N, C-alpha and C positions, 0 to 999 in steps of 0.2 A: 272387756277393755273399752270403755266408752270413748276414749280419745281416738282409738283406732277405728271405731265403727260409725261414728256420727255421719261423716260425709259419705262413707261407703254405703251406709243404710239408705241414704237419700238416693244415691245412684242406683242401688239395687231396686228400690221401690219403683223408680222410673222405668227401669228395664223390665221388671216384672209386669208393670202396667201395660206395656206394649205387648209382651209375650203372652200375657193372660188373654188379651183381646184377640190377637191375631195368630198366636203361635209363632214359633221361630227358633232360630239357633244362634248362639253366640259362642265364640271362642274367647274366653277371658284370659288375658295374658298380662304380663308385666315382669319387671326385673326381679331377681332373687330378693326375697324379703319384703315384697310389696303387699303381701296378704291375700294371695289368690284363694287359698283354702278357706281363710276367714270369710272372704267375700261369698264363697259358695255356701258356707254354713248360714250366713245371713239370708241368702236367697231362699234356702230351704225353710228357714224359720218364718220368713215373711210370706211365703206362698200359701194362700188360703183358698184358692179356687179349686183345688183337687189334691190328689195324693202326690207325694214326693218319693222318687226312687233314686237311691245312690247306686250306681252301676260300677262293678269291678270288671277287670279284664276277663276273668273267668266266667262272667255272667253275660258276655256280649252275645252269645248265641240265644239268650232269652229275650233280647231286646224287642223283637217283633211281637212276641206273645205279650210282653209287658205293655207295650204300646197299645195293642188291640184291646186288652182287658181294661186298661185304665181309661182310655178315651171313650169307652162305652158309657161310663158314668159321668165323665166330665174331664176337664183339662188335667194334664199330668205334667210334672216337672221332673226331667231326668238330669241327674247331676253326675258328672264324670270328672274326677280330680286327677291331675298329672297324667293326662292321656299320652304324653310323650314317652312315658315309661312302658306303654303297651307295645306288644309286638306288632309287626306290620299287618298280619291278617286280622287281628283284633281292631286295629285302627281302621282298616278297610271296612269292616262290618259297621263300625261306628259311623263312618262317612256315609254308608248306604242309608242308615237310619236318619241321619241329618238331611240327606237328599229327599227322603220320603216326607219328612216334616215340612220341608221348604216347598216341595213341588205339589203335594196333594192337599195342603191346607188343613191337615189333621190338627185337632186342638191339643197340641203338645208343645212343650218348650224344652230345649236341650241346652244346658250350660256345660262347656268343656273347658278345663283350665290347662294351660301349657305355659312354660316360661318363655321369655322373649330374648334371653341371652344367646340362644342358638336358633338357627333357622327352623321354622315350623315343618313338621313332617309333611311330605307331599300329599298324603291322604286328607289332611285337614287344611291344606294351604288355601283352598278356594272358599272357605267358610267365612262369614262376617265376623269381624274381630271387635272386641271391647277391651281396650287397653287401660289398665289401672295406672293412673298417674301418681305422682308423689302426693303425700298428705299436704293439706293446706296448713299454714302456720297455726291457725286456731285449733285444728284437730290434732296437730302434733303437740301443742301445749296441753291438751286434754290427755293425750297418751302419756306424756311425762308425769302429769299429776297422778294418773291412775297407777303408773308403774312404780313410783317412789313411795316408800313407806312413810317418809316424813316430808315436811314442806321443802319446796325447791325455790331457791333464790331466783327472782325474775331474771337477773343478768345471767345466771348459770343456765336457766332454761333457754334463753335466747341463744347462748353459745351452743347448747346441745342441738337445738332445732336447726341452726345454721349449718353445723357440722354434719348432721344426718342427711341434709338435702332432701327431706321428705320421705326417706325410706324407713318404714315402721320397724323392721327388724334391726336395722343399724341403730336407730334411736334407742330401742330397748337395750341393745348391747352396750351403748354408751352409758345409759342410766345405771345398769348393773355394774359397770366398771368403777363408778365413783362411790366414795364413801359418803355416809350421811353428812359428815362435816363439809365435804366438798360440794355436795348437792345444796346444802344450806348456805353456801357462800362463806363459811367460817374458815376454810382452808383453801389454798390456791389449787387451781385445776392443773392437771398435767400439761407440760409444754405442748404436746400434740394430742388432741382428743382422739382423732381417727388414726390409729396405727395399723400397720400391716397385720398384726395379730387380731385386732377387732374385725377388720375386713375379711380376713381368712375365716373367722368364725361365722360371719354372715354368709359369705360366698360358699363355704363348705367344700364339697367335692366338685364343685363346678369349675374350679380353677384348673388351668392346664398343668400338666405334669412338668413341662418345661416353660418357665415364665419368661424366657428370652425370645430372641428372634423377632419376627414381624409383630406379634402382639405387644411386646415390650417397647419396641421402637415406635409403634403407632401410639401407644399410651404416653411415652415420653414426649412425642411431638404434640399431642393434644394437651397434655398437662402444661406444657410451656406456654401455649397461647391461651389456655383456659377455655378453649372451644370444645365442642363435642366431637369434632372430626379433625383430620389431618390431611395435609397435601400428599396425595398418593405418590406423586413423582419424587418428592423429597424423601419420603420414607423408604421407597424402593432403592433410591441412590444410597441411602445410609445402610440399607440391609439388602445388598445385591443377591445374596443367596436365596432370598424368598421369591425372586422374580419367576423362577421356573416351577415353584411349588404351588399347589392349590391354596386358595385363600382359607385360612383357618376359620372354623365354624363360628368363632366368637365375633368375627369381623364381617362387615359388609362394605361394598364399594358403590359409588355412584357419582357421576359428574366430576371425576378426577379427585375424589375425596375418599379416604378410608375412615371408618368409624366403628366403634364397638356397638353391638346390638343393645348393650346395657351399660348405663353410666356407672353403676356400681361395679361391674366387672372391669371397667377401665381403671377405676380407682384401685381395685383389689390387685390387678395384674401389676400395676406400677408399685404399689406399696409393699407387696410381698416379695418382689424381686430383690436379690442381694444388692447392697449399695454399690458394689463394684460394677455390677452389670448395668445398673441405672446410669452410673457415670459414663460407662462405655457407650451406652445408647445415645446419651446427650452429646458426647464428643463426636460420635459418628454423624449425627444430625448437623452439628456445627461444621464438620469437614465437608458434608455434602451440599452445603448452601452455595448458591451461585454468587451471592454477594456477601462474603465473609465479614465485612465491616458493618453490616446492618444490625439492627437491634436484636432480632430473633437469634441469629447465629451467636452473637455475643452472650445472650442469655443462656443458650444451650452450653456454651463453653464455661459459663460461670457455675453451672451445676456439675461440671466435671472436676471442680477443684474442691478441696476440703480446707477448713480452718479459715482464719482471716486472710483476705486477699485485697489489700487497698488498691492495687493497680487495676485489678479486674473490676472492682466497684467503681473506680473513677471512669473506666471505659464505658461501663453501663450508663452512668449518669450523663456523660458527654453525649452518648448516642441518644438518650431520651430528650435532652435539651437542644439537640441540633435542630435548627429551623427546618432542615430538609427532611426531618423524621416525619413519616406519615402514619406511624403506628397508632392504633386506637387507644383511648385512655386505659382500658383494661390491661392491655399489654404493657403500657408504660408503668402502670401500677405494679405489675409483677416484676418488672425490671428494677424499679426503684426499691421495692421491698427486698429483692435479692441483693441489691447493692448495699442496703443498710445492714443486712445479715453479715456481709463480708467486711464491714467497716469496723475497725477496732476503736477509733476515736469516738467518744461519747457524744460530743457536740455535733460532729458531722453525721453520725448515725441518726441523731434526732432530726437533723435537717432533712435527711433523705426519707425518714419515716413520714415526716410532714408532707414532703412532696408526693410520696406514695399515697397518702390520705387524700390529697387534692385530686389526684387522678382517679382514686376509687370513688370519690364523690361524683366526678364527671361521668364515670362509668355506671352510675346508678347503684353502687354498692355501699349504702349508707352504713350498715352495720360494720362492714370491713373498714370504712373510713374512720369510724369511732374507735375501733380496735387499734388501728395504726396510730391514731392520736394518743392513745394511752401509752404506746411504745415510744412516742416522740417525747414523752416527759423525761427530761434530764436536767438536773440542777446546773450542769455546765452549759446548757444550751443558752444562746444569747436571747435577749428580749425579743428580737425580731422573730425568732423561731417560736417562742412561746406566744407571741401575739398572732403569728400566722396560724397556730393551732387553734386559738380562740376564734379566729376568722372562719376557719373551716367548720369548727363546732357550731358556730352561729348559723352558717349556711345549712348544715344538717337540720338544725332545729327549725329554721325558717320554712323548710320544706316538709318537716315531719316532727313537729314538737311544739311546745308552747312558745308563741311568738314573742312574748315578753321576755322569756329566758333567752331567746335568740338575740333580742335587742341588747340585753346585758352582756352577752358574750361579745357582740360587735363593739360595744363601748369599751369593754376591757381590752379588746384587741387594739382599738384606736389609741389607748394609753400606752401600749407597748411597742407599736410600730412606728417607723420613721414617717415624716409628714406626708409623702405622697400616698403610701399605703394606708396611713391613718385616715386620710380623707375618704378613701374607698370604704373603710370600715364604718365611718360615720354615715355615709350614704346607705350602707346596708342596714345600719341601726334605724335610719329613717324608714326604710322599706318595712322593717319589722313593726315599727310604730304605726305605719299606715295600715298594715294588716290587722293590727289590734284595734284600729279605730281611735287612736289617741293623737289628735292633731297637735296638742301641746308638746308631747314627746317627739313627734315628727319634726316640728319646727326647732325644738331644742337641739336635735342632732344636726340639723342643717344650718342653723343660724350662726353667723360670726359671733365672737365673744360679747360684743357690746350691743347686740340687736335688742331693742325693747320688746317686751312680750306682745304677742298679737292675738287677736280673737281667733277662735276656731273658724275653719273655712265656711261652715254652714252659716255662721253668724256674720263673718267678715266678708262674705261673698260680694255684697255691694250695700251701700247705704244710699237711700234715695232722698235727695234734697227736695225742697218744695217744688222745684221745677219739674220733678219727676224723672230727671236723668240719673241713672245709677252711677255711683262712684265707689271706688275702693277706699278703704280706710286710709286717711292721710294722703289721698291722691286727688288730683283735679277731676272734674266731672268727666266720666268716660264717654266716648262717642262710639256709636255703633257704625263702624265703617268696614271697608274691605280688609283693613290690616288687623282688625281685632281678632285675637285667637278664638277658635271655636273649641272650647274645652269640654270634652266628654268625660265626666267623672265616673268612669266604670273601668279604669285600668286594673288588671290584677296586680299582685305584688310584683315588685321589680325583679329582674332576672338575677340568678346567682352570679357570683364573681367569676371571672374567666379563669382559665387554667394556668395562668402565670403564677410564679412564686409571689407570695404576699410582700416580699421584701424588694421586688423589682420596682424601679422608679416608674412613676406615672408620667408618660411623655406629655409635652405641651399639646393642647388641643384634645386631650383625652375626653371621650364623650361623657364619661362619668361626671366631669366637672360641669359641663353644660346641663346634664340631666339634673344635677344637684341644684344649680342655679334656677333652672326652669321649674322644678318641683317646689322649691322654696317660694318662688314668685306666685305660683298657683295657690299655695297654702295661705299666702298673705293677700290673696285676691288681687294681686297686681298683674292682671292679665296682659297689660301693655308691656310688662317686663318679661313675661314668660314666653311670648311667642318666638322671639329670636333664638334663645338658646335651645328651646325644644325643637324648633325647625332645623337647627344645625344637627341635633342628635338624629332626627329622622333622615336627613339628607346624607349625612356621613355614614350612617349604618347601611342605607340602601346602596351606597356606592361600593361596599365591600361584600365579603362572603363569610365574615366571622360571625358565628352563631350568637355569641354573647352581645356583640354590638348590634346585631339585627334585633335581638330581643329588646334592647334598650330603645332602638328605633321604633319598634311596635308599641312599647309603653308610652313613648313621647307622642306618637301619632294618636293614640287613644286619648291622651290628655288634650291634644289639640283638636279633637273631634274629627280628625282626618281618617275616616274608617277605611278608605281605599288604600292609603299608605300603610295603615295598620295591618290590613289583610295581606298586602304584598310582603311586608317585613316578616309577619308571622309565618307565611308560607315558605319564604326563603330561609328563615331561621330553622324551620322544621327540616327542610332539605339539607341544610348545613349540618344540623345535629345528627341526622341519620348517616350522612356521608362520613362524618368524623367519628362515629360510634359513641357520641356523647349522650348516653342514655338518660342522664340527669336533665339535660336541656330539652329532650324531646317532649316530655309531658308539659313542660313550661311553654314551649313553642305552640303546642296544641291548645294550651289554655288561652294564650293571647289570640290565636287564630279563632277559637270558638267565641270569645268575647267580641272580636271584631265583626264576625259574621252575625252575631246576635244584634249588635248595634246597627248593622247595615240592613236589618230586617230579613236576613237570609237564614231563617230558623232551621230548616232541614239540614243545611250545611253545618250550622253551629252544632246541631245534635250529632252529626256524623263525627265531627272533630272531637267533641266532648266524650263520645263513647270510646273512641280510640285513645283519647287522653286518659280516661279512667284506667284502661288496661296498661298503658305505659307507666302511669303513676304507681300502680300496684307493683309492677316489676321493679321500679326504681325505689320503692319504699317511701313514697312522698304522699302521706295522707293529707297534708294541707292542700297540696295541689289537687288531689282527688276531690277534696271538698268543694273546690271551685268548679270542677267539672260536674259534680253532682248538682251544684246550683244552676249551672247553664242548662243541664238536662231538665231540671225542674221548671225553669223558665220556658224552655222550648215546649215541654209537655203541657204547660199551662195554656199555651196558644192552641195546641192541637186538641185540647179538651180531654186529656187522659188523666183524670183526677187521681186514680190510684197510683199512676206512675209519678205524678207530681208529689204525692205524699211520700212515696218511697225515696225519691231522690232528695227531697227537701229534708226528710228526717236523717238521711245519710250525711248530708252536708252539715246539719245542725249537730249531729253526734260529735263530729270532729271539731266543729266550730266552738262548741261549749268546752270541750276538753283542752283545746289549744288556744282559745281566745281569738278566734277569727271573726271579728265583727263584720267584715265586709261580706264574707260568704253567708253568715247568719242572716244579714239583712236581705240579701238576694233570695235566700230560701224562703223567708217569711213572705216576701213580696210575691214569689211564685205561687205559694199556697193561696194567698189572697186573690191573685188574678184567676186562679182556677175556680175559686168560689164565685167570682163575678161571671165567668164563662158558664157556670152551671146555674146561674140565676139565683145566687145567694148573696145579695148585696149587704145584708145586715152582718153576716159572718165575715165578709171581706172587710167591712169597715171596722169591725172589732179587732181583726188581725192587724190592720194597717195603722189604727189610731196610735198605739204606742210607738210605732216606727217614725211617724211623721210629725206628731205633735210635740211641742217642747216638753222636756223632762229627761230624767235619767235614763229612760228606756229608749230614747230616740235612736234610730238606726245609724249606721256608719256615716260619718260626716261627709263622705264624698259620694254616697249612694242614695241616701234616703229621699232626696229630691226626685229621683226617678220614679218613686212609687206614689208621688202626690197625685198625678192624674187618676190613678186607680182609686185612691182614697176619695177624691172629690166625686167621682162617678158613683162609688159605693154609697157614700153618705147621701147624695142627691137621690139615688134610686131607693134608698131606705127611708126617705122622707125626713132626713135630718141635715139639710144643706147648711144650716147655721154652723155646724161643727167644722166646716171646711173653709169658711170665709177667710180666716187669718192665714191659713196655709197657702191659699191661692195667692195672697200678696207676697209671701216669701217665694213662691214659685215664679211670680212675675219678675222678681229680681234675678232669679236664676236664668230665666229665659232671656232677659236683657243682656246678660253676660255672654250670650252665645255659647252657653255650656253644652247644649245638646241640639243637633239639627232639628229634632222633632219637637223641641220644647215650645217654640212660638205657636205652632198649630195646636198643640196640646193645651197651651194656656188659653187660647181663644175658646177651645171646647169647654174647658173648666169654667170660664166666665159665662158661657152660654148656659151651662147647667145650673148656675146660681142666679142668672139674670131674670129680670122681670120679662113678661111675655112680649112687651113692645120692643125690647132690644135683643132678645135671644136669637131671633131669626137672623138678624144681620151678623151676629157673632158666629153662628154656625156657618154661614156662607163664607165669611172671612177665614174661618178655620180651614174649610175645604180648599179655598184658594191657596193658603199657605202649604197645605199638604202637597200641592202640585210642585213645590220647590224641593221636596225630599222624597227619597225612595221609601218603600215599605207599604205593602198592601194592608197590613194588619191595623196600623194606627188610623189610616184613612177610613177603613171599613168600620172601625169603632165610632168614628165621628159620624159617618153616614148612618149607622144604626141608631145612635142617640138622636140625631136630627130627625130621622124617620119616625122614631117613637114620639118625639115632640110634635111633629106635624100631625101624626095620626090622632093624638089626644086632642088636637084642635080641629079635628074633622076635615083637615086638608088632605083628603085621602089620595087624590091623584098624585100630588107632590110626594106624599109619604111613600106610596108604592114605588116611585122612581128611586127614592133614596134607599129604601129597604132592599130593593132588588140589587142596587149597586153594592150595598153592604154584604148581601148574601154572596154575590159573585166574588167580591174581594176576599171574604173569609174562605171561600172554597179554594181560591188560588193559593192561599198560604196554609191550607190544611186545617183551619180552625173550625172543626166540625161542630162543636157545641155552640160556638158563636154563630155559625151559619144557621143552626137550628133556631136560635133566638130570632134571627132576622126572618126566617121562614114563618115562625109563629106569629110575629108581628104582621107579616103580610096577610096571613089567614085572618087575624083579628081585624084587619082593615077591609076584609071582604074580598081579597084577591083569591084566585083559584089556588088550591094547594100546590106548592112547589116542592118537589122532592130534592133533598140535599143528597150529596154523593153517597152517603151511607145507605141510601135506599133507592137510588135511581134505577129505574128499569132499563134493561138492555145492556147494562154494564157487567152482567154476570153475577153469580152468587157471591163471589169474593168481594165485590164492591159494597156489600152490606157490612163489611168488617171495618173497625177503626184502623188507623195507620199502624198502631202497635200490634194489633191482632193480625194484620196482613203480614208484617215482618215475621212474626212468630210462626204463622201458618206456612210461609214459604220456607223458613228454616227447617221446620218439622217435615215438610214434604221432601226436602233434600236429604232426609235421613238423620238429622241431628237429634240427639237426646235432649230432654228438657234442660239438663245441666249444661250441655254444649250451647244451647240457645241462650241460656242465662249469661254465660261467659261472653258470648258474641255480642249481646246487646247491653251488657253491663247492668243487668238487673238480677234480682234474686230468683231462685228456682220457684219460690212460692208465687211470685208474680207471673212467671211463665205458666205454672199450673192453672192459675186463676184465668189468665187470658185464653189458654187452650180449652178450658171447660166452656168458656163463653163462645169460642169459635165453634165448637161442636154443637152447642145449643142453638146458635144463630143459624148455622148451616144445616142443622138436622142430621148430623153425621154421628156414627157410632164408633168409629175406629180411625186410626192413623192411615190405614190402607185406603179407606174411603176419601180421606183428605188428600192423599197423594194423587188419587185418580181425578178428583175434582180440580186440583191445581194443574195437573197435566192437561186435562181436557180444556180448561179455560185458556191455558197458554197456547194450545194448538189452535184454538178458534180466535186467538188474538185478543182475548179479554184483557183489559188493562188492570194490572195488579197494583 
């Protein structure tokens, strides 16, 4: 079964790689149906270093002889399946063998499987554990494909994968339950895919004989909130008879919480209990609540009723919409879904399903949101509800789908919603057009009915009259003064709509109105009109704690070029999203924060935020947001000189960008790849990459971003001996710099002019560029100017001056971790006759680890802490292949042969104070 084994084979190979080298023991565990036996079979097939022995309980007395005989010829792999079924003496003998392997360093590996739905036997409790997690969606899809005799409809496949929650055995049971017509999407699926019967089949005899009492009450409490655990005090008040009894083996406690050892057993205990006992458990939990009028007790009480219950549904809805309600979006979604189930009126039921879909979106459950939108379809529903459904659908697509489709959904919503909410929908349509790189569509969504067409931003930015003063189209000559906005055109897509109902009126002074006016002025290059509304958006957002308003504040600050306010707003939006449980806003807040740190020249912080953003975007199902985080990571890696990492993140960003039409992420990814070429000393390749992005034509990059790549293009063409190709682009960049579009642009413009200037004027231009760098932060850009100036001086035999500039460049690159760029500066110093200067990657006295690249250092430290390659990949948001590649280089660079030696080296250098 390929779908079941692909990810597990990779994990097995990583485990065996470590065990083959050093020997060791692992207790392989996981919930029922997770595939422990299959994992063990894969390990046996993949082990090539020596013999494999499958040990039964009646063979335990032969373990010592087996170990002695096998290890004389080479390593041996001992496999023990379902050790929990062995008797205590046999397990004790097994534990003694494990201790011998671990303590004596004998070349052997021992894999023991036990389930995790009950506590591990005491004889095995101290052994290292490898827990098999759920299948990835990709591997689950492969398993469905292999298990079905005929084709499976993609929508049905997604339903199955979501319902199985990554459990292979449950997924196979669901596939077997459906007919070929249902799998192919030709017949409707059952109302409930995961029934008690299916769960009982997977759980088997592991279910307790009595499904009531404390296990059922705990399961009811956890299922109500959707969490993995429950409040122990509440559960014991609801089930007082359990206070004096020992805790059932299925449960564990900690920090005032009760939880099942296995998520599957939680589902199975709840689903297999008789309906009457489930209702009684919920009623007991509602009666045990200290605040009976709060949302959670009302939700428990709603599960104690049967049939339509309009009054109960109304109570739930009032509790959700109460301004004093502090429940997270996930709980609100459950309450509104239950309210819809109890509502007999079709139109009102559709309205409540729509409200539930909005909360599901905020909770980061996009598939659930789309499913609820389907249920919200009702012919009797008013236009405002149908428009609200399109608004939510557009928000889902904007984060995880073709952005042009999102724009159409928003425009359809605008035609169905009343004026205030329609204005919000048109702003969202402009956001989608911005992501697609379509300035005409963006202006069309923002412009009043009689606004004449305008030029795209890249062309309309400014027109220069003969006096040389830049002006916006149709505007008087602009003046460069303190009131002119500093517009940094690298904002990510605008934030999703807030959690209010789409039919709610928009109050006067709503920031979305100012955001719309400011964005439209930016697109028309009327920067004099953009500053005031955008500044109001920034200030109003920072005065409050609403995550949605803070995200708008961050977006406006980025357009104003106020990276300090953008960082503040992004950080506060992140805190607000985490506090409120808005999982959909968390990756977006990290996206704004990462971009702001990148614009501020704080590349390590940008990288940290983007790595976390990738993980949260994956959990929230936001592939478009993930693409932006990949682009940030590619840009950060291009500074640090990690070309393989640049390629991986750039390709990941481009994969989604091509499929979903994300022009901005694609432009940034290409720019990152070109900058990596420059850092590696490949200017011709960099110029070839950047030419289509910055030169006029159909392939030019995103209208708000391509200008940022111009300095790299000018440097690449000049270094490649083709400066004539960049002359026209420099004039466009001059207009950009005159607009105050980017704090770095004035110094970059002077550097570009110096690269193309005659020898008698280049010197002065380089000096002026360095003077302008003093006005802005960021070591990297200044160091690039110092490097280029130093090269220019050296080629004119002004060696003393060249050494000063090149040494400044080298130090600047070292401060921001730009290793390859620092090596360029060091090479220029050597070419100018200076004594060889060691860069950090090879500096003596810093310990062996100082010879590693930044990414190699991160991986080495993770591995030294005991992480597997897969865990390192998840932590750093890279592929296991990248981790494998870097780890091989770590071993080669440091002359190590095993992970044990790496652990010893890291511990030794940490003890001696070596800087990692």
